[in-house]
Steps between C-alpha positions, in 0.01 A plus 500: 500500500637380163325249274701198616429590863125524435503163324684342796246642745211377284648151488529507880130590531413226252696252712308601813170450316605153382613400849182627665275326248680175578478553877220345710400826670157663458447733205473821711843423649646431154370832368636684806853366444489575127392859566771533763764393247363749249490784756854429620637496145331829410563661841136592565315496832173325408378261233149388405372242253158516333335244272214564259172368639303572182489770233391755761742491792821378662520305826797527740665158537813587699698773674842569649541765774170659395236574761244738350391414147185428301422130462315554172543765234283563197655541158587866432482576874809692608852429385467122549167465319618718210824304475308173471238634257752666268769228535753774576733570792372797703657703782375764741622696802278549806622815676252456786608146592856574386543201277556420132328212322566304183247252357618248240242288314565127476382380159457167330417474129458878523218468754547658842503221758616709793716785623798538731511821705821633655509782755781722632464702821610825338374747241759432231324372189635191323728616217527334158788273601315385815185435296690283254670310783166440676337382176785259425506352851122455487511290180557168683170550689320338206646169626311553826172603336497198268565248779202273575528556877483878452202467265316288759579751775379791288180317403430435868517875567276566201238253622500672836404819315196324355604498133344208312526370145233610255270272299518719190806706414417835344721693261472711187405382151766551231338281234151356509401136477466187713747225576527184710815295546772367727696774674861542388700728729745693288780632719699786360844395617695288742590629843849646520713235669835676478513879506875555525763346272819312581629513141423818304642368171280191522191716555590718200524189282162380633349832394644476148386139456155572644457791260597286200258221593216742569529671161506160325188399693313821412588464131368144504175605668446784251537256212251258660250772591446623147240231428249618760591841644425706190604864517596463865831349388638854488460505878747214521740684269489803731557264792806360320646849453464558872690177569787622281540839671873558563450765769301257712771235485766760582320587824465133594869438431594798719299356791674164459832683524383637838460147638146392407423168335374522142141424605509748788647767270214454251248535783679800653512691170131432443405613852707816457330592173158416642554724804600790275228468236200321655342823627457632145154539351633453147343175368785451252760493778274275709488245219877516460537423872278193461711391203814552708356286779416220260839506325681521836320194634567304183869594504524389863345167405759442227786606728385259771406217264133514607342497154303173503172554683269219606172614347173309485490375145321244288129534430407685819359851484695738720466839667837670538535701821793737536634799688607646166559366150660605176412402143788251486365325813166446329671318214647248745154339514272329252284806443207290373465351851513832688143579601580813704781711643497641854780755548552701818693793352342583169371784283287504182798606286742235626637293215383170648143637512519612137613152395232336718232712332626389160461139618155562661627409848315660797727702731435604862742723691569648844399203719783561744628196686336260253811280481459426871126435485492262203670160498675365193289241320165586657208592276422870471235695312555850362238758413681748277192719468487572874867446585435211740679172575342203682732237655341153504173612336179299519409261219211731413732799457747295294224388264367857470840652417590224256172555318564875480856441381382273219239760401762774478727276293218453249464878476873535430478230232206677335697824495796315351276367221421859403866592452492410129190704421530822296546812714221718369195684626140397440479747211800324339774753578840331534697566822869415483638287782873554557757329721757653736839377381820511702684171451548250218288256701199730455502434126368149570174648638398697194334196343321347805360839606382573143622858529554724200857599580724685745340793680785594734862399458674507839846603376637549852458128573691405186781741588528386862496129416790535253859435606599851389326823407418544129707734286393726213539215251 
């Protein structure tokens, strides 16, 4: 099937989902009809729908023409569990049962929220064209998963399995310290409302305008950040270079030409690159993927006009809770009021963690599902030493953490007071203290850090940030 045909079929599936969500029928019946429409479009014999119950397994929430299937599947169990865990489409052929299976993860904000499984009663594996068609037609399923009625139905099934909310949420420490504040839920991006475009030229112009506005915004933030981010400003410069990458925009533009909206094209290009590179063990590539995610989300926000967030502001201390964050996201807040960061997908070398360390902000990671378990505006306490978050903590715990936080701040201030002291040993031998230098902004930190000069000049940063490569002159 050609691209226009696939888009037409996907729009038809999206229409069925919209009609069923508006209908007064029970949720199991709605899911059955949606799966039937999907199976008919893709010419398969069976269809199953799974939703994530927690970070450990998937629960079956609907089926079409399927009789024998597992009602719950653990992550990394079989083709379906591996598809959900790796966020990748997987296929397999069962010669014994004479059937072929394809499992397509349903993701939201790059978190697996379910999987759709399609089955043919033959042993012909799904080829590349069939995989792409199945993935495209499955995109509208996010509309179903984000519907309140579906969420209530799924939660009912989860309760029947005996899963309960936890008093303390346990993760991994990325930066030590203690923090108490009002929870601010930082969502990475808006849901995709329109996946397929009616006017390709209009979408191309949206991409160009979104790119222009995003670069202007990043330049403004870099200028503002210089007063408190210190040497971490070079992270923002590297981020800016990523946002200017011409190859990335070329891929997005090509997807728009195929019939995607500008926002959907940005998301599709990101998902494609993630699926190809996420399995790498190279930390450098991993960090580039996180940068790509952050820049992609920000570009989508500028394309869609969703750039003004309603954050808790004023004099209140806050704890920012996110699925993922980039360094530019952190600068959207009054950093002096951020008492802790809780980030689901995070590593010690992520740029947002490096900046948080420079600002003495505790960071806790890998509390999966935290955005569902914490309500915006409620008080939370964070123990960065142990990697723990407490929703609605007791007054005793709040007082204890606030006392510890004040104590740590005094330690930081004492260390700051030593910054002007001579760098020498007890037997009066001078030790030179030198600064890493990569950008003109770094020159401003020679005086406040009381260093003796430049120890390492990062020439590659200067070259890459220039409009053109230097010549021999």
